[in-house]
Legacy VTK file of the C-alpha trace (Angstrom):
# vtk DataFile Version 3.0
C-alpha trace
ASCII
DATASET POLYDATA
POINTS 218 float
0.046 -0.043 0.034
2.985 2.381 -0.426
1.287 4.102 -3.269
-1.550 5.182 -0.774
0.960 6.705 1.528
2.600 8.525 -1.479
-0.814 9.952 -2.525
-1.489 10.934 0.992
1.766 12.794 1.196
1.083 14.583 -2.007
-2.422 15.702 -0.904
-1.174 16.868 2.449
1.605 18.889 0.491
-0.871 20.474 -1.782
-3.289 21.430 1.011
-0.423 22.985 2.929
0.653 24.950 -0.125
-2.930 26.262 -0.676
-3.137 27.210 2.900
0.176 28.978 2.909
-0.949 30.865 -0.255
-4.231 32.033 1.002
-2.900 33.073 4.564
0.370 34.566 3.653
0.616 38.325 4.172
0.250 40.650 1.242
3.549 42.349 0.561
3.430 46.183 1.483
0.905 48.463 3.048
-2.484 48.934 1.406
-3.509 52.502 0.777
-6.969 53.932 0.236
-8.007 54.111 -3.427
-7.988 57.786 -4.515
-9.583 57.112 -8.040
-8.018 57.047 -11.459
-9.188 60.010 -13.415
-7.116 61.306 -16.424
-6.371 64.805 -15.818
-3.936 67.725 -16.799
-0.342 68.157 -15.478
-1.512 71.088 -13.426
-4.357 68.901 -11.866
-1.713 66.250 -11.057
0.364 68.918 -9.261
-2.713 70.195 -7.292
-3.877 66.595 -6.298
-3.348 65.656 -2.592
-1.922 62.048 -2.705
-2.111 59.938 0.366
1.495 58.378 0.081
4.840 59.310 -1.132
5.199 58.043 -3.772
1.452 57.807 -4.638
-0.248 54.590 -5.413
-3.484 55.921 -6.864
-5.284 59.099 -7.797
-5.677 61.424 -10.690
-2.888 61.066 -13.453
-2.100 61.711 -16.990
-3.446 59.973 -20.074
0.092 58.659 -21.005
2.224 56.421 -19.075
5.764 55.297 -18.360
6.970 52.156 -20.025
9.186 49.545 -18.401
12.859 50.355 -17.913
15.683 51.485 -15.711
15.608 55.438 -15.661
18.576 57.687 -15.006
16.281 60.762 -14.160
13.020 61.206 -12.436
9.717 60.602 -14.380
6.432 62.434 -14.564
4.272 61.663 -11.444
1.146 61.510 -13.649
2.759 58.949 -16.021
4.050 56.813 -13.233
0.581 56.592 -11.735
-0.893 55.545 -14.936
1.683 52.858 -15.229
0.506 51.558 -11.919
-2.914 51.506 -13.120
-1.811 49.099 -15.902
-0.306 46.857 -13.267
3.230 48.132 -13.175
5.471 47.984 -10.130
7.784 50.934 -9.749
11.129 50.706 -7.729
11.743 54.180 -6.435
14.906 55.086 -4.818
16.836 58.158 -3.376
20.537 57.648 -2.471
20.491 60.998 -0.485
18.541 59.600 2.427
21.280 57.536 3.806
23.867 56.997 1.156
25.531 60.484 1.254
28.370 61.201 -1.242
31.720 62.240 0.188
32.318 64.487 -2.751
30.151 65.849 -5.566
30.556 64.096 -8.904
31.810 66.109 -11.799
29.129 67.409 -14.062
28.524 65.166 -17.225
30.527 62.387 -15.568
29.262 58.921 -16.068
29.517 55.635 -14.350
29.004 52.079 -15.593
25.992 50.266 -14.241
25.196 46.620 -15.265
26.246 47.128 -18.923
24.574 50.598 -19.249
25.340 54.159 -18.157
23.976 56.063 -15.340
24.621 59.954 -15.401
26.159 61.051 -12.146
24.839 64.617 -12.336
22.125 66.742 -11.018
18.730 65.490 -12.270
15.573 67.469 -11.759
11.987 66.279 -11.399
9.974 66.328 -14.650
13.000 66.990 -16.944
12.159 63.947 -19.208
11.568 64.440 -22.865
8.593 63.335 -24.969
6.036 63.670 -22.287
2.985 65.906 -22.093
4.351 67.149 -18.789
7.949 67.381 -19.722
7.969 71.271 -19.602
5.833 71.439 -16.440
7.597 72.460 -13.377
5.805 71.865 -10.022
7.098 74.201 -7.373
5.634 71.952 -4.602
7.812 68.998 -5.517
11.503 68.947 -4.396
14.054 69.227 -7.122
17.580 67.983 -6.960
19.502 64.667 -7.307
18.394 61.228 -6.252
21.881 59.821 -6.829
25.321 60.734 -5.647
28.889 59.700 -6.220
29.180 57.382 -3.248
30.091 53.727 -3.444
26.931 52.964 -1.578
24.816 54.618 -4.281
26.532 53.104 -6.950
26.051 49.604 -5.437
22.347 50.293 -4.892
21.692 51.327 -8.509
23.698 48.311 -9.783
21.758 45.968 -7.473
18.269 47.387 -8.448
19.308 47.378 -12.208
20.379 43.676 -11.997
17.223 42.690 -10.250
14.984 44.546 -12.613
16.703 42.878 -15.621
16.376 39.493 -13.909
12.611 40.292 -13.771
12.720 41.069 -17.578
11.564 44.649 -16.969
8.024 43.691 -17.961
5.660 46.078 -16.261
8.521 47.108 -14.080
10.471 50.412 -13.831
13.351 51.717 -11.656
13.129 55.398 -11.110
15.265 57.809 -9.123
12.886 60.021 -6.844
14.569 63.110 -5.152
11.430 63.780 -3.024
11.572 60.185 -1.495
11.851 60.098 2.179
13.300 56.525 2.364
16.119 54.936 0.384
13.792 52.664 -1.447
9.977 52.672 -2.029
8.088 50.013 -4.020
4.717 51.054 -5.362
1.901 49.104 -7.024
-1.699 50.190 -7.463
-2.948 50.867 -3.869
0.143 49.287 -2.314
3.516 50.688 -0.983
6.497 49.270 0.774
9.295 51.638 1.986
12.661 50.677 3.558
16.275 51.740 3.610
18.493 48.720 2.959
18.530 46.732 -0.394
16.553 43.450 0.051
16.310 41.347 -3.047
13.800 38.961 -1.524
11.470 41.706 -0.306
11.553 43.426 -3.650
11.026 40.275 -5.654
7.952 39.215 -3.382
6.380 42.617 -4.000
6.826 42.364 -7.732
5.709 38.707 -7.980
2.549 39.485 -6.003
1.501 42.948 -7.411
2.794 42.939 -10.947
-0.072 42.864 -13.534
-2.679 43.340 -10.799
-3.717 46.855 -11.563
-7.433 47.964 -12.290
-6.722 48.249 -16.014
-5.409 45.136 -17.735
-3.233 45.802 -20.685
-0.389 44.147 -22.594
2.151 46.808 -21.390
LINES 1 219
218 0 1 2 3 4 5 6 7 8 9 10 11 12 13 14 15 16 17 18 19 20 21 22 23 24 25 26 27 28 29 30 31 32 33 34 35 36 37 38 39 40 41 42 43 44 45 46 47 48 49 50 51 52 53 54 55 56 57 58 59 60 61 62 63 64 65 66 67 68 69 70 71 72 73 74 75 76 77 78 79 80 81 82 83 84 85 86 87 88 89 90 91 92 93 94 95 96 97 98 99 100 101 102 103 104 105 106 107 108 109 110 111 112 113 114 115 116 117 118 119 120 121 122 123 124 125 126 127 128 129 130 131 132 133 134 135 136 137 138 139 140 141 142 143 144 145 146 147 148 149 150 151 152 153 154 155 156 157 158 159 160 161 162 163 164 165 166 167 168 169 170 171 172 173 174 175 176 177 178 179 180 181 182 183 184 185 186 187 188 189 190 191 192 193 194 195 196 197 198 199 200 201 202 203 204 205 206 207 208 209 210 211 212 213 214 215 216 217
């Protein structure tokens, strides 16, 4: 009757896995839904979001695509990406990873096969966006990166992890106004912390990616 014992073990294993899946905690903190209206850049700037970075609320009609960005991206486009089920990995090296010296302007450093500009980047300076020329005086400007080894290591680690996840519905974005070193956002969910934790980031991505209220291919 060994086969009965084997079947019993398999059934117990399946039931245990189902129970763990149902009862395991949802990664991150759930935020109240603030709606998903498409509005102008000025309306995005005027909207009072309930988290930093925001996880829902009024946003632009266009959205950020997957990628590792070297400069801050439009708030309204990031939110629209979350609506599509994206996960955004936001970071700010200047919370704890302080530079010992300012990097030379226009200097670059290698990051996982690409280039990251080590110069001042300002919120909303991306090109090709309806909000590219819009400057919001209520949002802090300045750099989210610096020349420290700690910042270089963080950016390399986040880039490597994002590439491992194929960058599908996933973006890594520097955020100067971030109050923690790292913040993960998905629609209605946020997780903030100060030390790189690959397992924590991957769990958030695996649970929340492609779970936004608007199902899209990208």
